[in-house]
N, CA, C and O atoms as a Maestro MAE file, in Angstrom:
{
 s_m_m2io_version
 :::
 2.0.0
}

f_m_ct {
 s_m_title
 :::
 protein
 m_atom[292] {
  # First column is atom index #
  i_m_mmod_type
  r_m_x_coord
  r_m_y_coord
  r_m_z_coord
  i_m_residue_number
  s_m_chain_name
  s_m_pdb_residue_name
  s_m_pdb_atom_name
  i_m_atomic_number
  :::
  1 25 121.861 50.244 -15.467 1 A "MET " " N  " 7
  2 3 122.457 48.965 -15.628 1 A "MET " " CA " 6
  3 2 122.591 48.756 -17.180 1 A "MET " " C  " 6
  4 15 121.732 49.093 -17.994 1 A "MET " " O  " 8
  5 25 123.763 48.166 -17.467 2 A "SER " " N  " 7
  6 3 123.899 47.880 -18.948 2 A "SER " " CA " 6
  7 2 122.983 46.738 -19.323 2 A "SER " " C  " 6
  8 15 122.578 45.931 -18.485 2 A "SER " " O  " 8
  9 25 122.677 46.693 -20.571 3 A "ALA " " N  " 7
  10 3 121.785 45.605 -21.120 3 A "ALA " " CA " 6
  11 2 122.363 44.265 -20.887 3 A "ALA " " C  " 6
  12 15 121.661 43.302 -20.579 3 A "ALA " " O  " 8
  13 25 123.739 44.201 -21.047 4 A "ARG " " N  " 7
  14 3 124.479 42.973 -20.855 4 A "ARG " " CA " 6
  15 2 124.316 42.545 -19.428 4 A "ARG " " C  " 6
  16 15 124.117 41.350 -19.208 4 A "ARG " " O  " 8
  17 25 124.378 43.362 -18.480 5 A "ALA " " N  " 7
  18 3 124.224 42.990 -17.066 5 A "ALA " " CA " 6
  19 2 122.826 42.575 -16.741 5 A "ALA " " C  " 6
  20 15 122.622 41.644 -15.961 5 A "ALA " " O  " 8
  21 25 121.894 43.212 -17.293 6 A "LEU " " N  " 7
  22 3 120.494 42.915 -17.121 6 A "LEU " " CA " 6
  23 2 120.160 41.515 -17.798 6 A "LEU " " C  " 6
  24 15 119.419 40.702 -17.246 6 A "LEU " " O  " 8
  25 25 120.707 41.310 -18.927 7 A "LYS " " N  " 7
  26 3 120.409 39.884 -19.500 7 A "LYS " " CA " 6
  27 2 121.153 38.854 -18.648 7 A "LYS " " C  " 6
  28 15 120.619 37.763 -18.452 7 A "LYS " " O  " 8
  29 25 122.290 39.118 -18.159 8 A "PHE " " N  " 7
  30 3 123.022 38.154 -17.384 8 A "PHE " " CA " 6
  31 2 122.214 37.895 -16.084 8 A "PHE " " C  " 6
  32 15 121.973 36.738 -15.737 8 A "PHE " " O  " 8
  33 25 121.805 38.937 -15.382 9 A "LEU " " N  " 7
  34 3 120.999 38.769 -14.155 9 A "LEU " " CA " 6
  35 2 119.716 37.912 -14.427 9 A "LEU " " C  " 6
  36 15 119.408 37.010 -13.648 9 A "LEU " " O  " 8
  37 25 119.031 38.176 -15.447 10 A "ASP " " N  " 7
  38 3 117.780 37.539 -15.813 10 A "ASP " " CA " 6
  39 2 118.076 36.014 -16.038 10 A "ASP " " C  " 6
  40 15 117.411 35.133 -15.492 10 A "ASP " " O  " 8
  41 25 119.059 35.788 -16.833 11 A "ARG " " N  " 7
  42 3 119.471 34.391 -17.213 11 A "ARG " " CA " 6
  43 2 119.953 33.685 -15.920 11 A "ARG " " C  " 6
  44 15 119.488 32.578 -15.651 11 A "ARG " " O  " 8
  45 25 120.841 34.257 -15.128 12 A "TRP " " N  " 7
  46 3 121.376 33.626 -13.962 12 A "TRP " " CA " 6
  47 2 120.283 33.261 -12.987 12 A "TRP " " C  " 6
  48 15 120.260 32.171 -12.415 12 A "TRP " " O  " 8
  49 25 119.400 34.183 -12.819 13 A "MET " " N  " 7
  50 3 118.191 33.944 -11.794 13 A "MET " " CA " 6
  51 2 117.279 32.806 -12.371 13 A "MET " " C  " 6
  52 15 116.840 31.917 -11.641 13 A "MET " " O  " 8
  53 25 117.018 32.872 -13.691 14 A "ALA " " N  " 7
  54 3 116.151 31.774 -14.224 14 A "ALA " " CA " 6
  55 2 116.822 30.386 -14.111 14 A "ALA " " C  " 6
  56 15 116.133 29.370 -14.017 14 A "ALA " " O  " 8
  57 25 118.168 30.352 -14.120 15 A "GLU " " N  " 7
  58 3 118.877 29.119 -14.088 15 A "GLU " " CA " 6
  59 2 119.088 28.608 -12.641 15 A "GLU " " C  " 6
  60 15 119.149 27.404 -12.392 15 A "GLU " " O  " 8
  61 25 119.191 29.511 -11.755 16 A "HIS " " N  " 7
  62 3 119.625 29.170 -10.293 16 A "HIS " " CA " 6
  63 2 118.497 29.215 -9.291 16 A "HIS " " C  " 6
  64 15 118.421 28.367 -8.402 16 A "HIS " " O  " 8
  65 25 117.630 30.181 -9.421 17 A "LEU " " N  " 7
  66 3 116.670 30.343 -8.442 17 A "LEU " " CA " 6
  67 2 115.676 29.246 -8.278 17 A "LEU " " C  " 6
  68 15 115.294 28.919 -7.155 17 A "LEU " " O  " 8
  69 25 115.231 28.651 -9.393 18 A "PRO " " N  " 7
  70 3 114.192 27.599 -9.326 18 A "PRO " " CA " 6
  71 2 114.766 26.349 -8.547 18 A "PRO " " C  " 6
  72 15 114.017 25.527 -8.019 18 A "PRO " " O  " 8
  73 25 116.110 26.262 -8.511 19 A "ASN " " N  " 7
  74 3 116.780 25.095 -7.716 19 A "ASN " " CA " 6
  75 2 116.835 25.460 -6.218 19 A "ASN " " C  " 6
  76 15 117.203 24.581 -5.440 19 A "ASN " " O  " 8
  77 25 116.527 26.591 -5.778 20 A "VAL " " N  " 7
  78 3 116.629 26.966 -4.436 20 A "VAL " " CA " 6
  79 2 115.356 27.432 -3.817 20 A "VAL " " C  " 6
  80 15 114.640 28.251 -4.392 20 A "VAL " " O  " 8
  81 25 115.060 26.918 -2.645 21 A "ASN " " N  " 7
  82 3 113.764 27.253 -2.032 21 A "ASN " " CA " 6
  83 2 114.093 27.600 -0.517 21 A "ASN " " C  " 6
  84 15 113.955 26.715 0.327 21 A "ASN " " O  " 8
  85 25 114.504 28.810 -0.169 22 A "THR " " N  " 7
  86 3 114.917 29.101 1.069 22 A "THR " " CA " 6
  87 2 114.706 30.621 1.521 22 A "THR " " C  " 6
  88 15 114.728 31.518 0.679 22 A "THR " " O  " 8
  89 25 114.521 30.852 2.741 23 A "GLU " " N  " 7
  90 3 114.555 32.186 3.213 23 A "GLU " " CA " 6
  91 2 115.734 32.417 4.125 23 A "GLU " " C  " 6
  92 15 115.820 33.447 4.794 23 A "GLU " " O  " 8
  93 25 116.635 31.470 4.153 24 A "ASP " " N  " 7
  94 3 117.770 31.506 4.963 24 A "ASP " " CA " 6
  95 2 118.726 32.582 4.454 24 A "ASP " " C  " 6
  96 15 119.219 32.462 3.332 24 A "ASP " " O  " 8
  97 25 119.017 33.666 5.262 25 A "PRO " " N  " 7
  98 3 119.866 34.741 4.845 25 A "PRO " " CA " 6
  99 2 121.303 34.310 4.451 25 A "PRO " " C  " 6
  100 15 121.951 34.944 3.619 25 A "PRO " " O  " 8
  101 25 121.762 33.237 5.064 26 A "GLY " " N  " 7
  102 3 123.090 32.726 4.764 26 A "GLY " " CA " 6
  103 2 123.099 32.081 3.295 26 A "GLY " " C  " 6
  104 15 124.009 32.279 2.490 26 A "GLY " " O  " 8
  105 25 122.068 31.351 3.065 27 A "VAL " " N  " 7
  106 3 122.024 30.771 1.709 27 A "VAL " " CA " 6
  107 2 121.854 31.896 0.651 27 A "VAL " " C  " 6
  108 15 122.492 31.855 -0.401 27 A "VAL " " O  " 8
  109 25 121.036 32.845 0.921 28 A "ILE " " N  " 7
  110 3 120.897 33.966 -0.070 28 A "ILE " " CA " 6
  111 2 122.163 34.687 -0.188 28 A "ILE " " C  " 6
  112 15 122.487 35.092 -1.304 28 A "ILE " " O  " 8
  113 25 122.959 34.912 0.868 29 A "ALA " " N  " 7
  114 3 124.187 35.607 0.789 29 A "ALA " " CA " 6
  115 2 125.206 34.774 -0.098 29 A "ALA " " C  " 6
  116 15 125.995 35.328 -0.863 29 A "ALA " " O  " 8
  117 25 125.130 33.436 0.060 30 A "ASP " " N  " 7
  118 3 126.028 32.565 -0.771 30 A "ASP " " CA " 6
  119 2 125.664 32.808 -2.158 30 A "ASP " " C  " 6
  120 15 126.553 32.955 -2.996 30 A "ASP " " O  " 8
  121 25 124.339 32.865 -2.496 31 A "LEU " " N  " 7
  122 3 123.881 33.078 -3.931 31 A "LEU " " CA " 6
  123 2 124.348 34.419 -4.446 31 A "LEU " " C  " 6
  124 15 124.667 34.539 -5.629 31 A "LEU " " O  " 8
  125 25 124.398 35.400 -3.627 32 A "VAL " " N  " 7
  126 3 124.888 36.681 -4.071 32 A "VAL " " CA " 6
  127 2 126.325 36.554 -4.514 32 A "VAL " " C  " 6
  128 15 126.721 36.985 -5.597 32 A "VAL " " O  " 8
  129 25 127.148 35.894 -3.556 33 A "VAL " " N  " 7
  130 3 128.645 35.702 -3.902 33 A "VAL " " CA " 6
  131 2 128.761 34.911 -5.216 33 A "VAL " " C  " 6
  132 15 129.581 35.251 -6.069 33 A "VAL " " O  " 8
  133 25 127.973 33.895 -5.376 34 A "GLU " " N  " 7
  134 3 128.002 33.051 -6.570 34 A "GLU " " CA " 6
  135 2 127.625 33.867 -7.837 34 A "GLU " " C  " 6
  136 15 128.290 33.745 -8.866 34 A "GLU " " O  " 8
  137 25 126.592 34.671 -7.761 35 A "LEU " " N  " 7
  138 3 126.156 35.500 -8.811 35 A "LEU " " CA " 6
  139 2 127.224 36.454 -9.279 35 A "LEU " " C  " 6
  140 15 127.545 36.567 -10.462 35 A "LEU " " O  " 8
  141 25 127.791 37.178 -8.218 36 A "LEU " " N  " 7
  142 3 128.874 38.176 -8.531 36 A "LEU " " CA " 6
  143 2 130.094 37.562 -9.097 36 A "LEU " " C  " 6
  144 15 130.759 38.157 -9.945 36 A "LEU " " O  " 8
  145 25 130.422 36.335 -8.634 37 A "ALA " " N  " 7
  146 3 131.683 35.622 -9.142 37 A "ALA " " CA " 6
  147 2 131.469 35.239 -10.579 37 A "ALA " " C  " 6
  148 15 132.343 35.418 -11.427 37 A "ALA " " O  " 8
  149 25 130.262 34.696 -10.850 38 A "THR " " N  " 7
  150 3 129.903 34.239 -12.241 38 A "THR " " CA " 6
  151 2 129.951 35.457 -13.152 38 A "THR " " C  " 6
  152 15 130.530 35.391 -14.237 38 A "THR " " O  " 8
  153 25 129.365 36.544 -12.740 39 A "ALA " " N  " 7
  154 3 129.354 37.762 -13.465 39 A "ALA " " CA " 6
  155 2 130.805 38.286 -13.778 39 A "ALA " " C  " 6
  156 15 131.081 38.769 -14.876 39 A "ALA " " O  " 8
  157 25 131.698 38.167 -12.775 40 A "GLY " " N  " 7
  158 3 133.071 38.615 -12.976 40 A "GLY " " CA " 6
  159 2 133.733 37.721 -13.942 40 A "GLY " " C  " 6
  160 15 134.517 38.206 -14.758 40 A "GLY " " O  " 8
  161 25 133.472 36.387 -13.921 41 A "ARG " " N  " 7
  162 3 134.173 35.481 -14.871 41 A "ARG " " CA " 6
  163 2 133.663 35.775 -16.313 41 A "ARG " " C  " 6
  164 15 134.316 35.463 -17.309 41 A "ARG " " O  " 8
  165 25 132.435 36.406 -16.358 42 A "GLN " " N  " 7
  166 3 131.951 36.785 -17.742 42 A "GLN " " CA " 6
  167 2 132.247 38.224 -18.151 42 A "GLN " " C  " 6
  168 15 131.722 38.739 -19.138 42 A "GLN " " O  " 8
  169 25 133.096 38.842 -17.364 43 A "GLY " " N  " 7
  170 3 133.489 40.244 -17.716 43 A "GLY " " CA " 6
  171 2 132.466 41.263 -17.245 43 A "GLY " " C  " 6
  172 15 132.478 42.394 -17.730 43 A "GLY " " O  " 8
  173 25 131.591 40.912 -16.329 44 A "ILE " " N  " 7
  174 3 130.571 41.997 -15.912 44 A "ILE " " CA " 6
  175 2 131.027 42.359 -14.454 44 A "ILE " " C  " 6
  176 15 131.002 41.561 -13.518 44 A "ILE " " O  " 8
  177 25 131.432 43.614 -14.382 45 A "ALA " " N  " 7
  178 3 131.831 44.162 -13.078 45 A "ALA " " CA " 6
  179 2 130.654 44.352 -12.183 45 A "ALA " " C  " 6
  180 15 129.549 44.631 -12.648 45 A "ALA " " O  " 8
  181 25 130.877 44.202 -10.864 46 A "PRO " " N  " 7
  182 3 129.749 44.457 -9.910 46 A "PRO " " CA " 6
  183 2 129.154 45.852 -10.092 46 A "PRO " " C  " 6
  184 15 127.951 46.042 -9.915 46 A "PRO " " O  " 8
  185 25 129.954 46.781 -10.427 47 A "LYS " " N  " 7
  186 3 129.523 48.130 -10.663 47 A "LYS " " CA " 6
  187 2 128.423 48.197 -11.752 47 A "LYS " " C  " 6
  188 15 127.509 49.011 -11.626 47 A "LYS " " O  " 8
  189 25 128.481 47.431 -12.732 48 A "GLU " " N  " 7
  190 3 127.384 47.322 -13.798 48 A "GLU " " CA " 6
  191 2 126.098 46.794 -13.153 48 A "GLU " " C  " 6
  192 15 125.008 47.240 -13.512 48 A "GLU " " O  " 8
  193 25 126.202 45.884 -12.239 49 A "ILE " " N  " 7
  194 3 124.972 45.377 -11.569 49 A "ILE " " CA " 6
  195 2 124.409 46.324 -10.580 49 A "ILE " " C  " 6
  196 15 123.191 46.437 -10.441 49 A "ILE " " O  " 8
  197 25 125.310 47.042 -9.854 50 A "TYR " " N  " 7
  198 3 124.869 47.825 -8.758 50 A "TYR " " CA " 6
  199 2 124.480 49.275 -9.304 50 A "TYR " " C  " 6
  200 15 124.104 50.132 -8.504 50 A "TYR " " O  " 8
  201 25 124.565 49.527 -10.584 51 A "GLU " " N  " 7
  202 3 124.225 50.859 -11.145 51 A "GLU " " CA " 6
  203 2 122.694 51.137 -10.871 51 A "GLU " " C  " 6
  204 15 122.288 52.267 -10.598 51 A "GLU " " O  " 8
  205 25 121.909 50.082 -10.957 52 A "GLU " " N  " 7
  206 3 120.428 50.343 -10.623 52 A "GLU " " CA " 6
  207 2 119.810 49.458 -9.630 52 A "GLU " " C  " 6
  208 15 118.636 49.604 -9.290 52 A "GLU " " O  " 8
  209 25 120.628 48.481 -9.126 53 A "ILE " " N  " 7
  210 3 120.122 47.645 -8.107 53 A "ILE " " CA " 6
  211 2 120.878 47.980 -6.825 53 A "ILE " " C  " 6
  212 15 122.101 47.856 -6.770 53 A "ILE " " O  " 8
  213 25 120.136 48.412 -5.781 54 A "ASP " " N  " 7
  214 3 120.877 48.812 -4.536 54 A "ASP " " CA " 6
  215 2 121.320 47.552 -3.823 54 A "ASP " " C  " 6
  216 15 122.364 47.570 -3.170 54 A "ASP " " O  " 8
  217 25 120.561 46.430 -3.918 55 A "SER " " N  " 7
  218 3 120.844 45.266 -3.089 55 A "SER " " CA " 6
  219 2 120.632 44.007 -3.865 55 A "SER " " C  " 6
  220 15 119.486 43.610 -4.075 55 A "SER " " O  " 8
  221 25 121.684 43.354 -4.305 56 A "VAL " " N  " 7
  222 3 121.517 42.054 -4.928 56 A "VAL " " CA " 6
  223 2 120.837 41.117 -4.044 56 A "VAL " " C  " 6
  224 15 119.994 40.345 -4.500 56 A "VAL " " O  " 8
  225 25 121.176 41.136 -2.697 57 A "PHE " " N  " 7
  226 3 120.597 40.270 -1.707 57 A "PHE " " CA " 6
  227 2 119.112 40.423 -1.724 57 A "PHE " " C  " 6
  228 15 118.390 39.430 -1.810 57 A "PHE " " O  " 8
  229 25 118.640 41.616 -1.647 58 A "ARG " " N  " 7
  230 3 117.147 41.937 -1.630 58 A "ARG " " CA " 6
  231 2 116.492 41.461 -2.916 58 A "ARG " " C  " 6
  232 15 115.419 40.857 -2.904 58 A "ARG " " O  " 8
  233 25 117.182 41.756 -4.055 59 A "LEU " " N  " 7
  234 3 116.673 41.318 -5.290 59 A "LEU " " CA " 6
  235 2 116.379 39.739 -5.420 59 A "LEU " " C  " 6
  236 15 115.331 39.294 -5.890 59 A "LEU " " O  " 8
  237 25 117.450 38.946 -4.938 60 A "LEU " " N  " 7
  238 3 117.279 37.497 -4.917 60 A "LEU " " CA " 6
  239 2 116.292 37.055 -3.906 60 A "LEU " " C  " 6
  240 15 115.525 36.126 -4.160 60 A "LEU " " O  " 8
  241 25 116.275 37.695 -2.744 61 A "SER " " N  " 7
  242 3 115.250 37.395 -1.730 61 A "SER " " CA " 6
  243 2 113.807 37.509 -2.196 61 A "SER " " C  " 6
  244 15 112.976 36.621 -2.005 61 A "SER " " O  " 8
  245 25 113.557 38.677 -2.831 62 A "GLU " " N  " 7
  246 3 112.298 38.971 -3.383 62 A "GLU " " CA " 6
  247 2 111.896 38.056 -4.600 62 A "GLU " " C  " 6
  248 15 110.748 37.655 -4.787 62 A "GLU " " O  " 8
  249 25 112.935 37.782 -5.376 63 A "ALA " " N  " 7
  250 3 112.677 36.877 -6.500 63 A "ALA " " CA " 6
  251 2 112.286 35.446 -6.025 63 A "ALA " " C  " 6
  252 15 111.421 34.800 -6.616 63 A "ALA " " O  " 8
  253 25 112.914 35.002 -4.998 64 A "MET " " N  " 7
  254 3 112.582 33.726 -4.425 64 A "MET " " CA " 6
  255 2 111.184 33.633 -3.783 64 A "MET " " C  " 6
  256 15 110.519 32.597 -3.782 64 A "MET " " O  " 8
  257 25 110.792 34.815 -3.232 65 A "GLN " " N  " 7
  258 3 109.420 34.887 -2.608 65 A "GLN " " CA " 6
  259 2 108.429 34.762 -3.722 65 A "GLN " " C  " 6
  260 15 107.376 34.157 -3.522 65 A "GLN " " O  " 8
  261 25 108.707 35.308 -4.907 66 A "HIS " " N  " 7
  262 3 107.787 35.296 -5.976 66 A "HIS " " CA " 6
  263 2 107.921 34.105 -6.927 66 A "HIS " " C  " 6
  264 15 107.049 33.796 -7.739 66 A "HIS " " O  " 8
  265 25 109.050 33.480 -6.768 67 A "ARG " " N  " 7
  266 3 109.416 32.179 -7.462 67 A "ARG " " CA " 6
  267 2 109.228 32.248 -8.962 67 A "ARG " " C  " 6
  268 15 108.993 31.216 -9.591 67 A "ARG " " O  " 8
  269 25 109.321 33.410 -9.551 68 A "GLY " " N  " 7
  270 3 109.249 33.507 -11.058 68 A "GLY " " CA " 6
  271 2 110.568 33.042 -11.702 68 A "GLY " " C  " 6
  272 15 110.583 32.630 -12.862 68 A "GLY " " O  " 8
  273 25 111.668 33.112 -10.944 69 A "GLY " " N  " 7
  274 3 112.934 32.618 -11.476 69 A "GLY " " CA " 6
  275 2 113.711 33.705 -12.198 69 A "GLY " " C  " 6
  276 15 114.939 33.644 -12.258 69 A "GLY " " O  " 8
  277 25 113.057 34.652 -12.722 70 A "GLY " " N  " 7
  278 3 113.771 35.765 -13.594 70 A "GLY " " CA " 6
  279 2 113.237 37.131 -13.102 70 A "GLY " " C  " 6
  280 15 112.338 37.241 -12.267 70 A "GLY " " O  " 8
  281 25 113.843 38.104 -13.668 71 A "LEU " " N  " 7
  282 3 113.415 39.492 -13.295 71 A "LEU " " CA " 6
  283 2 112.001 39.850 -13.679 71 A "LEU " " C  " 6
  284 15 111.359 40.683 -13.040 71 A "LEU " " O  " 8
  285 25 111.511 39.201 -14.749 72 A "ALA " " N  " 7
  286 3 110.187 39.487 -15.154 72 A "ALA " " CA " 6
  287 2 109.134 38.637 -14.352 72 A "ALA " " C  " 6
  288 15 107.939 38.927 -14.392 72 A "ALA " " O  " 8
  289 25 109.599 37.621 -13.653 73 A "GLY " " N  " 7
  290 3 108.820 36.734 -12.899 73 A "GLY " " CA " 6
  291 2 108.034 37.291 -11.793 73 A "GLY " " C  " 6
  292 15 107.334 36.552 -11.101 73 A "GLY " " O  " 8
  :::
 }
 m_bond[291] {
  # First column is bond index #
  i_m_from
  i_m_to
  i_m_order
  :::
  1 1 2 1
  2 2 3 1
  3 3 4 2
  4 3 5 1
  5 5 6 1
  6 6 7 1
  7 7 8 2
  8 7 9 1
  9 9 10 1
  10 10 11 1
  11 11 12 2
  12 11 13 1
  13 13 14 1
  14 14 15 1
  15 15 16 2
  16 15 17 1
  17 17 18 1
  18 18 19 1
  19 19 20 2
  20 19 21 1
  21 21 22 1
  22 22 23 1
  23 23 24 2
  24 23 25 1
  25 25 26 1
  26 26 27 1
  27 27 28 2
  28 27 29 1
  29 29 30 1
  30 30 31 1
  31 31 32 2
  32 31 33 1
  33 33 34 1
  34 34 35 1
  35 35 36 2
  36 35 37 1
  37 37 38 1
  38 38 39 1
  39 39 40 2
  40 39 41 1
  41 41 42 1
  42 42 43 1
  43 43 44 2
  44 43 45 1
  45 45 46 1
  46 46 47 1
  47 47 48 2
  48 47 49 1
  49 49 50 1
  50 50 51 1
  51 51 52 2
  52 51 53 1
  53 53 54 1
  54 54 55 1
  55 55 56 2
  56 55 57 1
  57 57 58 1
  58 58 59 1
  59 59 60 2
  60 59 61 1
  61 61 62 1
  62 62 63 1
  63 63 64 2
  64 63 65 1
  65 65 66 1
  66 66 67 1
  67 67 68 2
  68 67 69 1
  69 69 70 1
  70 70 71 1
  71 71 72 2
  72 71 73 1
  73 73 74 1
  74 74 75 1
  75 75 76 2
  76 75 77 1
  77 77 78 1
  78 78 79 1
  79 79 80 2
  80 79 81 1
  81 81 82 1
  82 82 83 1
  83 83 84 2
  84 83 85 1
  85 85 86 1
  86 86 87 1
  87 87 88 2
  88 87 89 1
  89 89 90 1
  90 90 91 1
  91 91 92 2
  92 91 93 1
  93 93 94 1
  94 94 95 1
  95 95 96 2
  96 95 97 1
  97 97 98 1
  98 98 99 1
  99 99 100 2
  100 99 101 1
  101 101 102 1
  102 102 103 1
  103 103 104 2
  104 103 105 1
  105 105 106 1
  106 106 107 1
  107 107 108 2
  108 107 109 1
  109 109 110 1
  110 110 111 1
  111 111 112 2
  112 111 113 1
  113 113 114 1
  114 114 115 1
  115 115 116 2
  116 115 117 1
  117 117 118 1
  118 118 119 1
  119 119 120 2
  120 119 121 1
  121 121 122 1
  122 122 123 1
  123 123 124 2
  124 123 125 1
  125 125 126 1
  126 126 127 1
  127 127 128 2
  128 127 129 1
  129 129 130 1
  130 130 131 1
  131 131 132 2
  132 131 133 1
  133 133 134 1
  134 134 135 1
  135 135 136 2
  136 135 137 1
  137 137 138 1
  138 138 139 1
  139 139 140 2
  140 139 141 1
  141 141 142 1
  142 142 143 1
  143 143 144 2
  144 143 145 1
  145 145 146 1
  146 146 147 1
  147 147 148 2
  148 147 149 1
  149 149 150 1
  150 150 151 1
  151 151 152 2
  152 151 153 1
  153 153 154 1
  154 154 155 1
  155 155 156 2
  156 155 157 1
  157 157 158 1
  158 158 159 1
  159 159 160 2
  160 159 161 1
  161 161 162 1
  162 162 163 1
  163 163 164 2
  164 163 165 1
  165 165 166 1
  166 166 167 1
  167 167 168 2
  168 167 169 1
  169 169 170 1
  170 170 171 1
  171 171 172 2
  172 171 173 1
  173 173 174 1
  174 174 175 1
  175 175 176 2
  176 175 177 1
  177 177 178 1
  178 178 179 1
  179 179 180 2
  180 179 181 1
  181 181 182 1
  182 182 183 1
  183 183 184 2
  184 183 185 1
  185 185 186 1
  186 186 187 1
  187 187 188 2
  188 187 189 1
  189 189 190 1
  190 190 191 1
  191 191 192 2
  192 191 193 1
  193 193 194 1
  194 194 195 1
  195 195 196 2
  196 195 197 1
  197 197 198 1
  198 198 199 1
  199 199 200 2
  200 199 201 1
  201 201 202 1
  202 202 203 1
  203 203 204 2
  204 203 205 1
  205 205 206 1
  206 206 207 1
  207 207 208 2
  208 207 209 1
  209 209 210 1
  210 210 211 1
  211 211 212 2
  212 211 213 1
  213 213 214 1
  214 214 215 1
  215 215 216 2
  216 215 217 1
  217 217 218 1
  218 218 219 1
  219 219 220 2
  220 219 221 1
  221 221 222 1
  222 222 223 1
  223 223 224 2
  224 223 225 1
  225 225 226 1
  226 226 227 1
  227 227 228 2
  228 227 229 1
  229 229 230 1
  230 230 231 1
  231 231 232 2
  232 231 233 1
  233 233 234 1
  234 234 235 1
  235 235 236 2
  236 235 237 1
  237 237 238 1
  238 238 239 1
  239 239 240 2
  240 239 241 1
  241 241 242 1
  242 242 243 1
  243 243 244 2
  244 243 245 1
  245 245 246 1
  246 246 247 1
  247 247 248 2
  248 247 249 1
  249 249 250 1
  250 250 251 1
  251 251 252 2
  252 251 253 1
  253 253 254 1
  254 254 255 1
  255 255 256 2
  256 255 257 1
  257 257 258 1
  258 258 259 1
  259 259 260 2
  260 259 261 1
  261 261 262 1
  262 262 263 1
  263 263 264 2
  264 263 265 1
  265 265 266 1
  266 266 267 1
  267 267 268 2
  268 267 269 1
  269 269 270 1
  270 270 271 1
  271 271 272 2
  272 271 273 1
  273 273 274 1
  274 274 275 1
  275 275 276 2
  276 275 277 1
  277 277 278 1
  278 278 279 1
  279 279 280 2
  280 279 281 1
  281 281 282 1
  282 282 283 1
  283 283 284 2
  284 283 285 1
  285 285 286 1
  286 286 287 1
  287 287 288 2
  288 287 289 1
  289 289 290 1
  290 290 291 1
  291 291 292 2
  :::
 }
}
């Protein structure tokens, strides 16, 4: 994953996940769509994100379980 994509993911998760507290797969799927759309608007292709992350859905789900808000959380 590019450093730019990693920085984007960490920032996006820190800004959005603390506002969400759910295990609902539908809500998590909506967050994945929002994340990828925001990345696209910032010129980050999904390919950059998926180079090292098999599942953005799983990443967000696990991050919310640990509630750190970012990748380091």
